[in-house]
C-alpha positions in Angstrom: 16.7 -1.5 24.8 14.3 -1.9 21.9 15.1 -1.9 18.3 12.5 -0.7 16.2 12.5 -2.1 12.7 10.1 0.9 10.6 8.8 1.7 7.3 6.3 0.9 5.6 4.8 -2.1 4.8 6.9 -4.3 2.3 9.7 -2.9 3.4 11.1 -5.9 4.9 10.7 -5.3 8.9 9.9 -8.7 9.1 12.3 -10.6 7.3 14.9 -8.4 8.7 13.5 -8.7 12.4 13.7 -12.9 12.3 17.3 -12.8 10.9 18.7 -10.6 13.1 16.7 -12.8 16.1 18.3 -15.3 15.2 21.7 -14.0 14.2 22.0 -11.9 17.8 20.0 -13.9 20.4 17.4 -11.1 20.7 13.7 -11.7 20.7 11.7 -10.3 17.7 8.2 -9.3 18.6 6.0 -8.5 15.2 4.0 -5.2 15.8 0.9 -6.7 12.9 0.2 -9.2 15.9 -0.9 -6.6 18.0 -3.5 -4.5 15.9 -7.0 -4.9 16.4 -9.2 -6.7 14.7 -10.5 -3.4 13.7 -7.6 -1.7 11.8 -7.1 -5.0 10.1 -10.7 -4.8 8.7 -10.2 -1.4 7.7 -6.6 -2.3 6.2 -8.0 -5.3 4.5 -10.9 -3.0 2.7 -7.8 -0.8 1.6 -8.7 1.9 4.3 -5.4 4.1 5.4 -5.2 4.0 9.1 -4.9 7.7 11.2 -3.0 8.1 13.8 -5.9 8.0 16.7 -6.3 4.4 14.6 -3.0 3.6 16.0 -3.1 4.7 19.4 -4.5 1.7 20.9 -2.3 -0.6 18.7 1.0 1.1 19.9 -0.3 1.1 23.8 -0.9 -2.5 23.3 2.7 -2.9 22.1 3.9 -1.0 24.8 2.1 -2.6 27.1 3.7 -6.2 26.1 6.9 -5.3 26.0 6.6 -3.1 29.0 5.7 -6.7 30.8 8.3 -8.7 28.9 11.2 -9.5 30.9 13.8 -9.5 28.0 16.5 -7.3 28.8 16.8 -6.2 24.9 13.8 -7.3 21.8 13.2 -6.1 18.5 9.9 -4.9 17.4 9.0 -4.5 13.6 6.7 -1.8 14.0 5.5 0.8 10.6 5.9 3.9 12.9 5.3 5.5 10.3 4.4 9.6 11.5 7.1 12.0 14.3 3.9 11.6 16.2 3.4 7.9 16.5 7.4 7.1 17.2 7.1 9.9 19.9 4.0 7.5 21.8 6.1 4.5 21.5 9.4 6.6 22.7 6.5 8.2 25.7 5.1 4.6 26.6 7.7 2.2 26.0 9.9 2.1 29.3 13.6 1.0 27.7 15.7 3.0 25.4 14.3 3.0 21.7 16.8 2.6 19.4 14.6 3.3 15.3 15.9 1.6 12.5 14.7 2.8 8.9 14.4 0.6 6.5 14.2 2.7 3.6 13.0 1.7 -0.3 12.0 2.8 -3.2 8.2 2.7 -4.5 8.6 0.5 -7.0 11.1 -2.0 -5.3 8.2 -2.3 -2.2 5.7 -2.7 -5.0 7.2 -5.3 -6.7 7.8 -7.3 -2.8 4.2 -7.0 -1.9 2.8 -8.0 -5.1 5.1 -11.5 -4.4 4.1 -12.1 -0.8 1.0 -14.1 -0.4 -1.3 -14.0 2.7 -1.4 -10.5 4.5 -3.8 -7.8 4.8 -1.7 -5.3 3.6 -2.1 -5.5 -0.2 0.4 -3.2 -2.4 -3.0 -1.2 -3.4 -2.7 0.4 0.4 1.4 1.5 0.0 0.5 5.2 -1.7 -1.5 5.7 1.8 1.5 4.4 4.0 4.7 6.8 1.5 1.4 9.4 1.7 1.5 8.7 5.5 5.0 8.3 6.1 7.0 10.8 7.9 10.8 10.3 7.6 12.5 9.9 11.1 15.1 12.6 11.9 16.8 10.9 14.8 17.0 7.0 13.4 19.7 4.8 11.7 18.7 4.8 7.2 19.5 1.8 5.8 18.5 1.1 1.8 16.5 -1.8 1.4 17.7 -3.3 -1.4 20.4 -4.8 -0.5 19.9 -8.9 0.9 18.9 -8.6 4.8 22.0 -10.6 5.5 23.6 -7.3 5.0 20.9 -5.4 6.1 21.6 -7.1 9.4 25.3 -7.2 8.9 24.9 -2.9 9.0 22.2 -2.9 12.1 24.8 -5.3 14.6 27.7 -2.8 13.5 25.8 0.0 14.0 24.2 -2.1 17.2 28.2 -1.7 18.8 28.3 1.0 20.0 25.0 0.4 22.3 27.3 -2.4 23.6 27.0 -2.2 27.5 30.0 -2.0 29.7 
């Protein structure tokens, strides 16, 4: 199973993913690490990515996941549109469980303004919210709680996926 932590930039995907990995022993992978240089350059310049820009990125992530020998994985990936989520599901050979980390624009902008050394600046947040198509089939978690409480909620939801 691949647990996909999704949401706009600044929603806490990486923070929650790393903590969830520590608590469960499931390896964590950050989708940002797989962006082609051209995508990073565009985002650094404040140019929003299109779904077409994201295809090569998702294919690279899927190839990595499919080549991994680990049984379960945690992936932080914005997966903002239904097209991208469907692409992930079609390319990844394992079942994907989407967890949407949802928060208000104001809260996420505040968090983004505080973080440093990330190519995605808060000025791009408007385009992220404009692009976002909230998933119909995902666990939805409000990010106003602490990362520890968010992980508790995710772990509780995962109990139904325990292996038999």
